[in-house]
C-alpha positions in Angstrom: 48.7 41.2 10.3 48.8 44.8 11.7 48.2 48.1 10.0 49.8 51.3 11.0 48.5 54.8 10.5 51.6 57.3 10.7 50.9 60.9 11.4 51.3 63.7 8.8 53.8 66.2 10.2 52.1 68.8 8.2 48.9 67.9 9.5 47.3 69.6 12.9 48.0 68.2 16.1 45.7 65.2 16.7 45.0 62.8 19.3 47.9 60.1 20.0 48.3 57.9 17.4 46.4 54.5 17.6 47.2 50.9 16.2 44.4 49.0 14.9 44.2 45.0 14.5 42.7 43.0 11.9 41.4 39.8 13.5 41.2 36.6 11.0 38.8 34.0 11.0 40.2 30.5 10.4 38.4 27.9 7.7 37.1 25.1 9.9 38.9 21.5 9.0 35.3 20.1 7.9 34.8 22.7 5.2 38.3 22.1 3.9 37.7 18.3 3.8 34.4 19.2 1.5 36.2 21.6 -0.5 38.7 19.5 -1.3 36.2 16.2 -1.9 34.1 18.3 -4.6 37.3 19.5 -6.2 39.0 16.3 -6.5 35.9 14.0 -7.3 33.2 15.6 -9.1 35.4 15.6 -12.2 35.9 12.2 -11.9 32.3 11.0 -11.1 31.2 13.1 -14.2 33.8 11.1 -16.6 32.7 7.9 -15.3 29.1 8.9 -15.6 29.0 9.9 -19.2 31.6 7.1 -20.5 29.7 4.4 -18.6 26.5 4.9 -20.8 25.0 2.0 -22.7 27.5 1.1 -25.2 24.9 1.3 -28.3 24.0 4.9 -27.0 28.0 5.5 -26.8 28.8 4.3 -30.2 25.8 6.0 -31.7 26.7 9.6 -30.6 30.4 8.6 -31.2 29.7 7.4 -34.9 28.0 10.8 -35.8 31.0 12.8 -34.6 33.2 10.5 -36.6 31.0 10.0 -39.5 32.3 6.4 -40.3 30.6 3.1 -39.7 29.9 1.9 -36.4 29.0 -1.4 -35.6 27.4 -2.5 -32.2 26.7 -6.2 -31.4 25.0 -8.3 -28.4 24.7 -11.8 -27.9 21.2 -13.1 -27.1 20.3 -14.1 -23.6 17.9 -16.6 -22.0 14.4 -15.4 -22.5 15.5 -12.6 -25.2 13.5 -12.7 -28.5 14.7 -11.0 -31.8 12.7 -8.1 -31.2 14.0 -7.1 -27.7 17.4 -7.6 -28.6 17.1 -5.1 -31.6 15.0 -2.7 -29.3 18.2 -2.6 -26.9 20.4 -1.8 -30.0 18.4 0.9 -30.0 16.4 0.3 -33.7 13.3 2.0 -33.6 9.7 0.3 -33.3 8.7 0.3 -36.7 12.1 -0.8 -38.2 11.8 -3.6 -35.9 8.6 -4.6 -37.3 10.1 -4.5 -41.0 13.2 -6.5 -40.2 11.2 -9.0 -38.3 9.1 -9.5 -41.1 12.0 -10.0 -44.0 14.0 -12.2 -41.5 11.1 -14.3 -40.7 10.8 -15.1 -44.5 14.2 -16.8 -44.4 14.6 -18.3 -40.6 12.0 -19.3 -38.0 12.7 -16.8 -35.4 11.1 -18.9 -32.7 14.2 -20.8 -33.0 16.4 -17.9 -31.7 18.4 -19.0 -28.8 20.9 -17.9 -26.1 24.5 -17.3 -27.8 23.1 -16.2 -31.2 24.8 -12.7 -32.1 23.3 -9.5 -33.6 25.0 -6.9 -35.1 23.9 -3.3 -36.1 26.1 -0.9 -38.4 25.1 2.7 -38.6 26.5 5.5 -41.0 25.8 8.9 -40.0 23.4 7.5 -37.4 21.3 5.5 -39.9 21.0 1.9 -39.6 23.2 0.9 -42.6 23.2 -3.2 -41.9 21.9 -5.9 -39.5 23.4 -9.2 -39.3 22.1 -12.2 -37.3 24.2 -15.1 -37.0 22.2 -18.6 -35.6 24.7 -20.4 -36.7 28.8 -20.4 -36.6 28.7 -20.5 -40.2 25.5 -19.0 -41.2 23.0 -16.4 -40.5 20.6 -13.5 -42.1 21.8 -10.2 -42.9 19.0 -7.2 -43.6 20.2 -3.9 -45.3 18.1 -0.8 -46.3 18.1 0.1 -50.0 19.0 4.0 -49.3 19.3 4.4 -53.2 15.5 3.3 -53.8 12.7 3.9 -51.4 14.4 2.7 -48.4 13.0 -0.6 -48.0 14.6 -3.3 -46.0 16.1 -6.4 -48.3 17.1 -9.8 -46.4 19.2 -12.6 -47.4 21.1 -15.5 -45.8 24.9 -15.7 -46.0 27.4 -18.2 -44.9 30.9 -18.0 -43.4 33.7 -19.1 -45.6 35.1 -22.4 -43.6 38.2 -24.5 -43.6 38.3 -28.4 -42.6 41.1 -30.0 -40.6 42.0 -33.2 -39.0 42.5 -33.8 -35.0 44.0 -37.1 -33.8 43.2 -37.3 -29.9 44.3 -40.4 -28.0 42.7 -41.5 -24.4 42.8 -44.0 -21.6 39.6 -45.0 -19.7 39.8 -45.2 -16.2 35.7 -44.5 -15.1 33.7 -44.0 -18.3 34.2 -43.2 -22.1 32.4 -39.8 -21.6 35.2 -38.7 -18.9 37.8 -40.1 -20.4 36.8 -38.3 -23.9 36.3 -34.7 -22.1 39.4 -35.2 -20.1 41.4 -35.5 -23.7 39.8 -32.5 -24.8 37.3 -34.0 -27.2 34.0 -32.5 -28.3 30.9 -34.2 -26.3 29.6 -34.7 -29.6 32.5 -36.5 -31.0 32.6 -38.9 -28.1 28.7 -40.0 -28.3 29.3 -40.6 -31.9 32.2 -42.8 -31.2 29.8 -45.1 -29.0 27.3 -45.1 -31.5 29.8 -46.4 -34.3 30.8 -49.3 -32.0 27.1 -50.1 -31.0 27.2 -53.7 -32.1 30.4 -54.7 -30.9 30.8 -52.8 -27.3 28.5 -51.9 -24.5 30.1 -49.0 -23.4 27.7 -48.8 -20.6 28.7 -51.9 -18.9 31.7 -53.5 -20.8 34.3 -50.9 -20.4 37.0 -51.8 -18.2 40.0 -49.4 -16.5 42.5 -49.2 -18.8 40.7 -49.5 -22.0 41.8 -47.3 -24.9 40.7 -45.2 -27.8 42.0 -43.4 -30.5 39.8 -41.0 -32.7 41.0 -39.3 -36.2 38.0 -36.6 -36.7 37.2 -33.7 -39.1 37.4 -29.9 -37.0 35.6 -27.1 -39.3 37.4 -23.7 -38.9 35.9 -20.4 -39.5 38.4 -17.0 -39.3 41.1 -19.8 -38.0 39.2 -20.5 -34.8 37.2 -24.2 -34.5 33.8 -23.9 -34.7 32.6 -27.6 -34.6 33.6 -30.7 -35.3 32.6 -32.8 -38.3 33.1 -36.3 -39.2 34.9 -39.1 -37.8 37.1 -40.5 -40.1 38.8 -43.4 -38.4 38.8 -45.0 -34.5 40.0 -47.6 -32.5 38.9 -49.1 -29.6 40.5 -51.6 -27.2 38.0 -53.6 -24.8 39.0 -55.9 -22.2 42.3 -56.8 -24.6 40.2 -56.8 -27.8 40.9 -54.5 -30.8 37.7 -52.9 -32.7 38.5 -50.7 -35.6 36.1 -48.3 -37.6 37.1 -46.6 -41.1 34.7 -44.1 -42.6 34.1 -45.0 -46.1 31.6 -43.2 -48.9 30.9 -45.5 -51.8 30.7 -45.1 -55.4 26.6 -44.6 -54.6 27.3 -41.7 -51.9 26.5 -44.1 -49.2 28.6 -43.1 -46.1 29.3 -45.8 -43.7 32.2 -47.3 -41.3 33.7 -50.4 -42.0 35.9 -52.7 -40.3 39.3 -53.7 -41.5 37.9 -56.3 -44.3 35.5 -53.8 -45.8 32.5 -55.2 -44.0 29.8 -52.7 -42.5 30.1 -52.5 -38.7 25.9 -52.7 -38.4 24.6 -55.7 -37.7 20.9 -56.6 -37.2 21.0 -56.6 -33.3 22.7 -54.0 -31.1 24.9 -55.0 -28.3 22.6 -53.7 -25.6 19.3 -52.2 -25.9 20.7 -49.6 -23.4 22.9 -47.7 -25.5 25.3 -45.4 -23.9 23.9 -42.1 -25.8 20.7 -42.8 -24.5 22.3 -43.2 -20.7 24.4 -40.1 -21.1 21.7 -37.8 -22.1 19.2 -39.3 -19.4 22.0 -38.8 -16.4 22.8 -35.0 -17.7 22.4 -32.9 -14.7 21.8 -35.8 -12.5 24.3 -38.0 -10.7 25.3 -40.9 -13.0 24.4 -44.4 -11.6 26.4 -47.2 -12.9 24.4 -49.6 -15.5 25.0 -53.2 -14.2 24.6 -56.3 -16.1 23.6 -59.9 -15.3 23.1 -62.8 -16.9 20.8 -65.6 -15.9 20.7 -69.0 -17.9 18.0 -69.7 -20.0 16.1 -66.2 -19.3 18.2 -63.3 -20.2 20.0 -60.4 -19.1 18.9 -58.2 -16.3 20.1 -54.6 -16.5 19.8 -52.8 -13.4 19.2 -49.4 -14.2 17.3 -46.4 -12.8 13.4 -46.2 -13.6 13.0 -43.8 -16.7 16.1 -45.0 -18.3 15.0 -45.2 -22.2 15.0 -48.7 -23.7 16.0 -49.0 -27.4 15.0 -51.6 -29.9 17.7 -53.8 -30.5 16.9 -54.1 -34.0 14.5 -53.3 -37.2 11.4 -55.2 -36.9 7.9 -55.3 -35.9 5.9 -55.2 -32.8 4.7 -58.5 -31.9 3.4 -57.6 -28.6 3.1 -54.5 -26.1 1.3 -54.9 -22.7 0.8 -56.3 -19.8 2.5 -60.1 -19.4 1.8 -61.6 -15.9 5.2 -61.4 -14.2 7.1 -59.5 -17.0 5.1 -56.4 -16.2 4.9 -54.3 -19.1 6.3 -56.3 -22.1 7.4 -55.5 -25.5 8.0 -58.3 -28.1 9.7 -57.6 -31.6 10.2 -59.7 -34.4 13.1 -58.9 -36.5 13.1 -61.6 -39.0 12.3 -65.1 -39.2 15.3 -66.0 -37.0 15.3 -63.5 -34.4 13.1 -62.0 -31.9 13.8 -59.7 -28.7 11.8 -59.1 -25.6 11.6 -56.0 -23.1 10.3 -56.6 -19.5 9.2 -54.7 -16.5 9.1 -51.5 -18.2 7.6 -48.7 -16.1 5.9 -47.4 -19.4 5.4 -48.2 -23.1 6.3 -45.4 -25.5 2.8 -43.9 -27.1 2.4 -45.4 -30.4 4.5 -48.7 -30.0 1.7 -51.5 -30.6 1.5 -54.6 -32.5 2.0 -54.3 -36.0 3.6 -51.3 -35.7 7.4 -50.9 -37.3 10.4 -49.8 -35.2 13.8 -48.6 -36.3 17.0 -50.1 -34.8 17.9 -48.0 -31.7 14.3 -46.1 -31.8 13.0 -45.7 -28.1 10.4 -48.2 -27.2 10.0 -47.9 -23.5 11.5 -47.1 -20.2 13.1 -48.9 -17.5 11.0 -49.8 -14.4 9.9 -52.4 -11.9 6.7 -53.8 -12.9 5.3 -57.1 -12.7 7.6 -59.6 -10.3 10.6 -57.7 -9.7 12.7 -56.3 -6.7 13.7 -53.0 -8.5 14.2 -51.0 -11.2 15.8 -53.2 -14.1 15.2 -54.2 -17.6 14.7 -57.7 -18.5 16.3 -58.6 -22.1 16.0 -61.5 -23.8 16.7 -62.7 -27.2 14.9 -65.5 -29.0 16.3 -67.7 -32.1 13.5 -69.3 -33.8 11.4 -69.4 -30.9 13.8 -70.6 -28.1 15.6 -68.2 -25.5 19.4 -67.6 -26.4 22.2 -66.0 -24.5 22.4 -62.6 -25.6 26.0 -62.1 -25.3 26.6 -65.1 -27.6 25.0 -63.6 -30.5 27.2 -62.0 -33.4 24.9 -61.2 -36.0 26.4 -61.1 -39.7 27.3 -57.6 -41.1 24.5 -56.0 -43.3 27.2 -55.4 -46.0 30.5 -55.9 -47.4 32.2 -53.7 -49.9 33.2 -55.3 -53.1 34.8 -54.6 -56.6 36.0 -51.2 -57.2 34.6 -49.9 -53.7 36.6 -52.7 -51.9 39.8 -51.4 -53.7 39.4 -47.9 -53.1 38.3 -48.9 -49.5 41.6 -50.8 -48.9 43.9 -47.9 -49.7 42.1 -45.8 -47.7 42.5 -47.9 -44.9 46.0 -48.1 -44.7 46.2 -44.3 -44.7 43.7 -43.8 -41.8 45.7 -46.8 -39.9 48.9 -44.9 -40.2 47.4 -41.9 -39.1 45.6 -43.7 -35.9 49.2 -44.6 -34.8 50.8 -41.0 -34.7 50.9 -39.1 -31.5 47.8 -36.5 -30.6 48.0 -34.0 -33.6 45.8 -31.2 -35.1 46.6 -30.9 -39.0 46.6 -27.8 -40.6 43.4 -26.8 -42.7 43.5 -28.6 -45.9 40.0 -28.0 -47.6 37.7 -25.5 -48.4 34.2 -26.2 -47.9 32.3 -23.0 -47.5 30.2 -23.6 -45.0 28.9 -26.9 -46.2 30.6 -29.0 -43.4 27.7 -29.5 -41.1 
C-alpha cells in the first residue's frame, strides 16, 4: 500500500516531493492456526462441559428453572448401599438418616442388591418423594409431609400386574437346561420342570438326544412387560420313547400339586435319583459341566460317577439310622423311610452337619456330598435301596403315588386336564394377559 503527498500549489517552494511506503508485517501460520482453534473449539468444549455434568445436578437446576417435578433414577450397583445411592442422588445427610430409619421399618435394607431401583422426585428443589423398588412388583415409597411438620412418611406399594400364559416346546440335544434356554424359557421354569418329574425321570443321567418337552406356564406382566414367571400349569416330557404328563391342580382344601392323567400325584416315597438335576445344575454354575454317569452293579446298588462335592439328597422322607464311617463304604448314611424301604449313601466326602442317627430328614434334603472315601477308585456316590433289609435294584422301584384325587376333586381335575392337554398340543404361543392379580403373583 502506498501513500502520496501532493504538493500545494499555493505553498512556498519546497524540496522535491517524496514517496513514503508503509511496510506490512504478515501474521505467521502458527498464530493463525491457534486463533482458529480457539475460536472454533472453545465454545464446543464449554457446551459439553456444562451438559456433561451429573444428571442429578443437571435435572436439579433444570427443575428449578422450569418449576415442575423432576425425577432422577439410579440403579443399585454391586457394593452400593441404600445410603450411598441416596448420597449420589444429592440427598442431604440429615434427610438420608431420616429416610433410612423410615424405610428400615418396612424393609430390611441389608438385603439391598444390584439391580434395585431408587428414584428421587423434586419440586422447586425440594425432595417430594423417594421410591425404592426392591422387586419387579413391589417397593417402598417415602414422602415428606410439607403440610405438617415436614416429617418423612413411608409405605409399601405394589405394581398392578397381569397374568398371561406361555406355551413352549423343545427338543433336547445335550441337556434339559441347554434346550430350555435355547427355547427362551426362564431358567426357573426349567428347574421346576425337572423337579415336577423327579420321581419319574432322572434328568442327569437318563436323558437321550431327541427327547422332547412341552411346558405351559404363567407369565406375570407389569406395564405390558414380562417381569417374572409364575406356576407351570401343565407339562409333558418324552424320555426314551416314554411319555410323562403333569397337570397343576389345587384341590378343594387349597392344596396345590401336580397329577398324572388319572389324577394321581406325581410325588412318591422315593425320588428317581439322590442326585437331583436342580442340585447338580446349581453346583456347576460357573464351572464346566461334568456329565453324571450311572452304573448299576447287581446285588450292590448304583454308582454315580460325579465330581467331588456334588450335593446328595435324601431320596425320601425318613429318619437317619446311621451316619459315620463304615469300612469300605467310607462316610456312609442309612435312612429308614418306612417299615419297608431304606436307602444308603456311601463314599461321601462329608456328611452334612446335623445329619446324625435319629434325625428326621425330608425328601430332597441335602444330607452329604459326593466323595471318594473308603474303598473307592475315584469320586462317586454309592446308592443302594433296601426292601425289608435286602438289597434291591433301585431302578426297579416304582413306589405308589402318595395321593389320588377323588369325588368332586377328581371330576374338576378331569375337566381341567382336557383343557391343559389341548393347549399342550398347540404350537408355541403367548396368550394375551387374562387375569389381574395385582402384585400377588409370585
